[in-house]
PATORFI-991273 format. One record per residue (C-alpha): residue number from 1; residue in one letter; x, y, z. Coordinates in steps of 0.02 Angstrom, whole numbers, plus 32768, in hexadecimal, padded with zeros to 4 digits. Example, Ala and Ser with C-alpha at 12.3 -4.5 7.8 and 13.67 -1.06 7.14 Angstrom:
REM PATORFI-991273
k, r, X, Y, Z
1, a, 8267, 7F1F, 8186
2, s, 82AC, 7FCB, 8165
//
This chain:
REM PATORFI-991273
k, r, X, Y, Z
1, x, DF24, 2473, AF1B
2, x, DE99, 246C, AF9F
3, x, DE87, 23C1, AFF2
4, x, DDCC, 23B5, AFCB
5, x, DDE9, 23D6, AF11
6, x, DE75, 2357, AF0C
7, x, DE08, 22D3, AF61
8, x, DD76, 22EC, AEE9
9, x, DDE7, 22E4, AE50
10, x, DE3A, 2248, AE95
11, x, DD92, 21F4, AEB1
12, x, DD5B, 2219, ADFE
13, x, DDFD, 21D9, ADB3
14, x, DDF6, 213D, AE1F
15, x, DD45, 211B, ADE2
16, x, DD79, 2132, AD2C
17, x, DE05, 20B6, AD48
18, x, DD87, 202E, AD72
19, x, DD2E, 203C, ACC9
20, x, DD4E, 1FC5, AC3A
21, x, DD92, 2010, AB98
22, x, DCE6, 2001, AB4A
23, x, DC91, 2057, ABDB
24, x, DD12, 20E1, ABD8
25, x, DCFA, 20FD, AB1D
26, x, DC3D, 210A, AB32
27, x, DC50, 2182, ABC3
28, x, DCC6, 21F2, AB63
29, x, DC55, 21EE, AACA
30, x, DBBC, 2223, AB2E
31, x, DC12, 22AB, AB93
32, x, DC01, 2360, AB58
33, x, DCA0, 23A4, AB05
34, x, DCC4, 2412, AB9C
35, x, DCCF, 237D, AC11
36, x, DD2E, 230F, AB97
37, x, DDB1, 2398, AB87
38, x, DDB7, 23AA, AC44
39, x, DDDB, 22F1, AC5D
40, x, DE62, 22EE, ABD7
41, x, DEB9, 238A, AC1C
42, x, DEAE, 2357, ACD3
43, x, DF64, 2344, AD0A
44, x, DF35, 22D0, AD9A
45, x, DF01, 224D, AD1C
46, x, DFAE, 2245, ACCF
47, x, E024, 226C, AD5F
48, x, E095, 21EC, ADB1
49, x, E096, 21DA, AE6D
50, x, E134, 2241, AE84
51, x, E0E8, 22D1, AE21
52, x, E04F, 22E2, AE90
53, x, E044, 2361, AF1C
54, x, E057, 230B, AFC5
55, x, DFCA, 2318, B044
56, x, DFDB, 2374, B0E8
57, x, E008, 2420, B128
58, x, E0B4, 242F, B0D8
59, x, E110, 24CF, B0A8
60, x, E19A, 248C, B037
61, x, E182, 2401, AFB8
62, x, E21A, 23BF, AF5C
63, x, E211, 234E, AEC4
64, x, E2BE, 22FF, AECA
65, x, E2CC, 2297, AE2E
66, x, E339, 2263, AD9C
67, x, E33C, 22AD, ACEF
68, x, E2A4, 228F, AC84
69, x, E235, 2263, AD18
70, x, E1BD, 22F3, ACF7
71, x, E1F1, 2371, AD7B
72, x, E1D4, 2407, AD0A
73, x, E127, 23CB, ACD5
74, x, E0F7, 23B0, AD8B
75, x, E133, 245E, ADBA
76, x, E0D9, 24B2, AD29
77, x, E036, 2455, AD4E
78, x, E03F, 2480, AE07
79, x, E058, 2539, ADE4
80, x, DFCF, 2538, AD5F
81, x, DF54, 24ED, ADDB
82, x, DF7E, 2572, AE5B
83, x, DF5E, 25F7, ADD7
84, x, DEB2, 25AC, ADB4
85, x, DE83, 259D, AE6B
86, x, DEC6, 2646, AEA5
87, x, DEAB, 26D0, AE22
88, x, DF06, 274F, AE8F
89, x, DF9D, 26DD, AEA4
90, x, E04B, 2728, AE9C
91, x, E0C4, 269E, AE6D
92, x, E182, 2694, AE6C
93, x, E1DD, 262C, ADE9
94, x, E295, 2618, AE16
95, x, E315, 25CA, ADA1
96, x, E3D3, 25C1, ADA4
97, x, E3D6, 264E, AD23
98, x, E361, 26B0, ACB2
99, x, E385, 2646, AC18
100, x, E35D, 25A2, AC70
101, x, E2BF, 25EB, ACBB
102, x, E278, 2623, AC16
103, x, E2B5, 258B, ABB3
104, x, E278, 2509, AC30
105, x, E1F4, 2550, ACA6
106, x, E19A, 25C5, AC2D
107, x, E1B2, 2590, AB78
108, x, E1F0, 24DC, AB88
109, x, E18E, 2445, AB49
110, x, E155, 2425, ABFC
111, x, E152, 24DC, AC31
112, x, E0C4, 254C, AC65
113, x, E091, 2582, ABB6
114, x, E08E, 24CE, AB79
115, x, E021, 2488, AC06
116, x, DF9B, 250F, ABFA
117, x, DEEF, 24C9, ABD5
118, x, DE97, 24E8, AB31
119, x, DE2B, 2571, AB7C
120, x, DEBE, 25CB, ABCD
121, x, DF33, 264A, AB7E
122, x, DFC2, 2677, ABF3
123, x, E02C, 2707, ABB0
124, x, E0E7, 271A, ABCB
125, x, E11F, 27D0, ABDD
126, x, E1D9, 27CE, ABBE
127, x, E1FB, 2880, ABF6
128, x, E1AA, 2863, ACA0
129, x, E1E7, 27AF, ACB1
130, x, E133, 2783, ACD9
131, x, E0B8, 26FC, ACA3
132, x, E004, 2737, ACAA
133, x, DF84, 26AC, ACBD
134, x, DED2, 26B5, AC7A
135, x, DE90, 26B6, AD2C
136, x, DEF0, 2754, AD58
137, x, DF7B, 26FF, ADB9
138, x, E02C, 273B, AD94
139, x, E0CF, 26D9, AD9C
140, x, E175, 2735, AD9D
141, x, E216, 26E3, AD60
142, x, E2B1, 26FA, ADCD
143, x, E365, 26C5, ADB7
144, x, E3C0, 267A, AE4D
145, x, E45C, 26CC, AE04
146, x, E40B, 2775, AE2E
147, x, E3D4, 2748, AEDE
148, x, E3B7, 27FD, AF12
149, x, E323, 2809, AE9A
150, x, E2C5, 2795, AF11
151, x, E2DB, 280F, AFA0
152, x, E236, 286B, AFB7
153, x, E1B4, 2816, AF46
154, x, E12A, 27B3, AF9E
155, x, E0DF, 2711, AF5E
156, x, E05A, 268F, AF85
157, x, E0BA, 25FD, AF3A
158, x, E15F, 25DC, AEE3
159, x, E1A9, 255D, AE6C
160, x, E266, 2545, AE78
161, x, E2B5, 24E2, ADE9
162, x, E35D, 2487, ADF3
163, x, E387, 24D0, AE9C
164, x, E424, 2464, AEA8
165, x, E478, 24CA, AE1E
166, x, E448, 2579, AE5B
167, x, E4E7, 25E5, AE58
168, x, E4B5, 264F, AEEF
169, x, E443, 25D0, AF40
170, x, E447, 2604, AFF6
171, x, E424, 26BD, AFD5
172, x, E39E, 2699, AF52
173, x, E344, 261D, AFC3
174, x, E349, 268E, B05C
175, x, E305, 2723, AFFD
176, x, E27D, 26B8, AFAE
177, x, E239, 266A, B04D
178, x, E23A, 2711, B0A8
179, x, E1C0, 274E, B024
180, x, E14D, 26B5, B02A
181, x, E0CE, 270A, B098
182, x, E030, 2724, B032
183, x, DF93, 26BF, B054
184, x, DF6C, 2645, B0DF
185, x, DFE9, 25BC, B0B3
186, x, E07A, 25EF, B041
187, x, E0D0, 255B, AFEF
188, x, E168, 2537, AF83
189, x, E18A, 24A9, AF0A
190, x, E23E, 2479, AEE1
191, x, E260, 240E, AE47
192, x, E314, 23D4, AE3C
193, x, E390, 234D, AE13
194, x, E3F2, 2342, AEB5
195, x, E4A3, 2373, AEDF
196, x, E4E7, 236C, AF90
197, x, E4F0, 2428, AFAC
198, x, E4E0, 247B, B055
199, x, E43F, 24D1, B01D
200, x, E3EF, 242C, AFEA
201, x, E418, 23DF, B092
202, x, E3DC, 2479, B0EF
203, x, E333, 247D, B098
204, x, E317, 23C2, B0AD
205, x, E32C, 23D6, B16A
206, x, E2AC, 2464, B17A
207, x, E205, 2449, B1D3
208, x, E171, 243F, B15B
209, x, E1DB, 23E8, B0D5
210, x, E191, 235E, B069
211, x, E1E5, 22FF, AFDD
212, x, E1B1, 2293, AF4C
213, x, E22D, 222D, AEE8
214, x, E23E, 21E5, AE3B
215, x, E2B7, 21AA, ADB7
216, x, E2CA, 21A7, ACFB
217, x, E285, 20F5, ACF7
218, x, E1E2, 212D, AD49
219, x, E1AA, 2196, ACB4
220, x, E145, 2121, AC45
221, x, E138, 21A7, ABBF
222, x, E1F3, 21AF, AB98
223, x, E231, 2154, AAFB
224, x, E266, 20A5, AB2F
225, x, E307, 20AE, AAC9
226, x, E33B, 214B, AB27
227, x, E31F, 20FA, ABD0
228, x, E37A, 205C, AB99
229, x, E40E, 20C1, AB5A
230, x, E41B, 2125, ABFC
231, x, E412, 208A, AC68
232, x, E494, 2031, ABFC
233, x, E50B, 20C5, AC06
234, x, E4F2, 2101, ACB9
235, x, E48D, 207F, AD19
236, x, E4DA, 205B, ADC3
237, x, E560, 20E1, ADB2
238, x, E56C, 2175, AE27
239, x, E539, 21EA, AD9B
240, x, E4A5, 217B, AD6F
241, x, E46A, 216E, AE21
242, x, E46A, 222B, AE2F
243, x, E42F, 2261, AD82
244, x, E3B9, 21D1, AD57
245, x, E37E, 218E, AE00
246, x, E37B, 2235, AE59
247, x, E3E6, 21FD, AEEB
248, x, E444, 2280, AF4F
249, x, E4EF, 2235, AF68
250, x, E550, 228C, AFEF
251, x, E600, 225D, AFBD
252, x, E647, 2264, AF0D
253, x, E697, 21C3, AECE
254, x, E753, 21D6, AED7
255, x, E742, 2277, AF3C
256, x, E7DD, 22B5, AF95
257, x, E771, 22FD, B021
258, x, E6D3, 22B6, B06F
259, x, E657, 2312, B0DC
260, x, E67D, 22A0, B16D
261, x, E736, 22C8, B15E
262, x, E716, 2383, B160
263, x, E6A2, 2374, B1F6
264, x, E72A, 2318, B256
265, x, E7A1, 23A7, B22F
266, x, E72E, 2433, B269
267, x, E75A, 249B, B302
268, x, E714, 2537, B353
269, x, E757, 25D5, B301
270, x, E77C, 2622, B3AB
271, x, E7E8, 2590, B3E1
272, x, E878, 259E, B366
273, x, E8D7, 262F, B3B4
274, x, E94A, 26A6, B358
275, x, E996, 2655, B2BC
276, x, EA51, 2646, B2A5
277, x, EA42, 2665, B1EA
278, x, E9B8, 268D, B16D
279, x, E9AE, 266E, B0B1
280, x, E922, 26A0, B03A
281, x, E8F5, 2631, AFA7
282, x, E8A6, 2686, AF10
283, x, E853, 2638, AE78
284, x, E82D, 26CF, AE07
285, x, E79D, 26CA, AD89
286, x, E7D5, 26AF, ACD6
287, x, E771, 2745, AC98
288, x, E744, 27EE, ACDF
289, x, E692, 27B6, AD06
290, x, E6A6, 26F9, AD07
291, x, E69B, 267D, AD94
292, x, E6B9, 269F, AE4B
293, x, E764, 26D1, AE8A
294, x, E79B, 2652, AF0B
295, x, E7F0, 26A7, AF9F
296, x, E817, 2636, B033
297, x, E880, 2660, B0CC
298, x, E8E6, 25D4, B11C
299, x, E953, 25DD, B1B6
300, x, E9DF, 257F, B20C
301, x, E9AD, 256E, B2C2
302, x, EA22, 2573, B357
303, x, EA08, 24B8, B376
304, x, EA43, 248C, B2C6
305, x, E998, 246B, B27A
306, x, E955, 24C8, B1E2
307, x, E8AC, 251F, B1E4
308, x, E833, 2564, B164
309, x, E7FD, 2605, B1B9
310, x, E799, 2667, B137
311, x, E745, 2654, B08E
312, x, E74A, 2704, B048
313, x, E717, 26D2, AF97
314, x, E6B0, 274B, AF2E
315, x, E636, 2721, AEA3
316, x, E658, 2758, ADEF
317, x, E6BE, 27F2, AE1F
318, x, E71E, 286A, ADAE
319, x, E7DA, 2866, ADCF
320, x, E7E2, 28FC, AE43
321, x, E75B, 28B2, AEB3
322, x, E7AE, 2809, AECD
323, x, E857, 285E, AEE4
324, x, E80D, 28CB, AF6E
325, x, E7C0, 282F, AFBE
326, x, E86C, 27DC, AFC1
327, x, E8BB, 2879, B00B
328, x, E833, 2882, B08F
329, x, E84B, 27CD, B0C2
330, x, E908, 27E7, B0CB
331, x, E8F1, 287C, B13E
332, x, E876, 2821, B1AF
333, x, E8E7, 278B, B1C9
334, x, E995, 27D4, B1B6
335, x, E9BF, 2763, B122
336, x, EA73, 2754, B0E8
337, x, EA53, 271E, B035
338, x, E9D1, 26FA, AFAF
339, x, E9D1, 2659, AF49
340, x, E96E, 2673, AEA8
341, x, E93E, 2607, AE14
342, x, E991, 265D, AD81
343, x, E942, 260E, ACE7
344, x, E907, 26BC, ACB9
345, x, E9BD, 26F4, ACC4
346, x, EA2A, 2703, AD5E
347, x, EA5B, 27B8, AD39
348, x, E9A4, 27E8, AD21
349, x, E974, 279F, ADCA
350, x, EA03, 27F8, AE22
351, x, E9DB, 289B, ADC8
352, x, E923, 2891, ADF6
353, x, E94D, 2874, AEAD
354, x, E9CE, 2901, AEAC
355, x, E946, 297A, AE75
356, x, E8EC, 2953, AF17
357, x, E988, 298A, AF78
358, x, E9B1, 28D7, AFA7
359, x, EA6C, 28D2, AFC5
360, x, EA79, 2819, AFF2
361, x, EADB, 279C, AF89
362, x, EA6D, 2746, AF07
363, x, EA9D, 2691, AEE2
364, x, EA53, 2650, AE3E
365, x, EA16, 259C, AE28
366, x, E9E0, 254B, AD85
367, x, E940, 24E4, AD92
368, x, E956, 2483, ACF0
369, x, E9F0, 242B, AD32
370, x, E9DD, 2439, ADEE
371, x, E927, 242A, AE26
372, x, E91D, 236E, AE47
373, x, E9D0, 2365, AE85
374, x, E9AF, 23ED, AF06
375, x, E900, 23B5, AF3A
376, x, E928, 2300, AF66
377, x, E9AB, 2322, AFEE
378, x, E93A, 23AA, B035
379, x, E8AB, 232C, B043
380, x, E923, 22B2, B096
381, x, E94F, 2337, B116
382, x, E896, 2340, B143
383, x, E894, 2283, B159
384, x, E927, 2290, B1D1
385, x, E8CD, 2313, B239
386, x, E94D, 2395, B208
387, x, E8CB, 2411, B1C1
388, x, E832, 245A, B218
389, x, E7A4, 24CB, B1E1
390, x, E78F, 2559, B25E
391, x, E6D3, 2569, B246
392, x, E65F, 2536, B1B8
393, x, E679, 2564, B102
394, x, E5E5, 2516, B0A6
395, x, E60A, 254C, AFF4
396, x, E6C3, 2521, B003
397, x, E69F, 2478, B052
398, x, E622, 244A, AFC9
399, x, E6AB, 2469, AF49
400, x, E731, 240A, AFAA
401, x, E6BF, 2372, AFAE
402, x, E6B4, 237C, AEF0
403, x, E770, 2374, AED0
404, x, E7A4, 22C8, AE93
405, x, E843, 2263, AE88
406, x, E89C, 228F, ADE6
407, x, E85B, 2342, ADDD
408, x, E7A3, 2325, ADB1
409, x, E713, 238B, ADF9
410, x, E65F, 2355, AE1A
411, x, E622, 23D8, AE94
412, x, E5AF, 2470, AE88
413, x, E5CF, 24F5, AE04
414, x, E63D, 24F1, AD6B
415, x, E6E3, 2508, ADC3
416, x, E724, 24E7, AE74
417, x, E766, 2598, AE8B
418, x, E75F, 2597, AF49
419, x, E7A5, 24E6, AF58
420, x, E836, 250E, AEE4
421, x, E861, 25A9, AF49
422, x, E85B, 2542, AFE9
423, x, E8D0, 24C0, AF9E
424, x, E94D, 2545, AF65
425, x, E955, 2591, B013
426, x, E963, 24EE, B074
427, x, E9E0, 24A5, AFF8
428, x, EA50, 253D, B012
429, x, EA4A, 2528, B0CF
430, x, EA6D, 246D, B0C2
431, x, EB01, 2490, B050
432, x, EB44, 250B, B0D0
433, x, EB37, 2488, B15A
434, x, EB8C, 2406, B0ED
435, x, EC20, 2478, B0CA
436, x, EC2F, 24A4, B182
437, x, EC38, 23EC, B1B3
438, x, ECAF, 23B8, B127
439, x, ED5B, 2385, B168
440, x, EDE2, 2406, B14D
441, x, EE92, 23EA, B109
442, x, EF20, 23F3, B186
443, x, EFC8, 242B, B140
444, x, F05F, 23D3, B189
//
């Protein structure tokens, strides 16, 4: 919104706030219908501080807030105002997936159709994935899960919803901002409940970034019994601080890995030398087009340390694709074996890998009985300085920091595919070291 328009609206609303109830009733009674409707439908008169566009020459505005704060309403109102002010506007709406975008951003109770004024008739065109505003502005809905669709289109402004849960966040964000090049001052609004992902931290460190905050308690329009129940159940807990108060908590409570620990274990990839032994950990997807396939390469170094040297994971691949990715990693690093989670069936995993001409031994592990037992000694090896990361592996490290004591997971995505694969590989190398150091039996 232009600064001059915002200032005038603010002055009018401030003046109205000084009137007594009687004066306000008389004013509203004497105003023509057009102006009464305008005052009632003016978002600035109802918005909370954290929902209002910040002043200044910013490029990225993030509303980082808890559930029920009113993030969606603020995003929909901001986009609607741009559509009124700029009839030629081309707008990007980016959600985690198509279903969330339509259900929340377009058709939800606080979405773009719901916040339209009484004299506006925006039309949703399902086949085009476009919302056509009365002014002529057009908003296109994109899914972060299909990041390539953002490659090419140009936009004046964008609204990104729940960025912290985007499945292909880095690629979707990069493609989006490269297309924000229409008009004099392209801008993007992010509305999200925070999670400590690498993309969130990266965006928050960018120049031209502004942030407003808020929590569930700040929304005076929520039912009081709902707020009381949420505070009673989650107030003061880690989950409550994140989901209700909108705090971005860097380390998961009870996490086996912390970000500080991983940073202390990081070394330059060129400094590790030729490994003495290499193992590949694999966490196959449960279905042909399910989650990612975790593929992590770990090595025993000549000095006795272990190193994570590559994250070769692939997203939602069919079996032949992830098998080829494993075979490729094995060839690059000269691996001597593959350790694979076999909940989908040990024979099936071995058969799939054999079809990719992978002749290495495949050692099956069973997550249901072994995940926590294997992860905890691996985390302890990090604490001892026995494991290093040869480079940076953002997606893998986000997942490692979500693994908890006892086998729980509170990181990004539904399943820690990459982290599990990493644990399998490192656990196998640790087991090999343990056996090598075990005392032998001398026959007399």
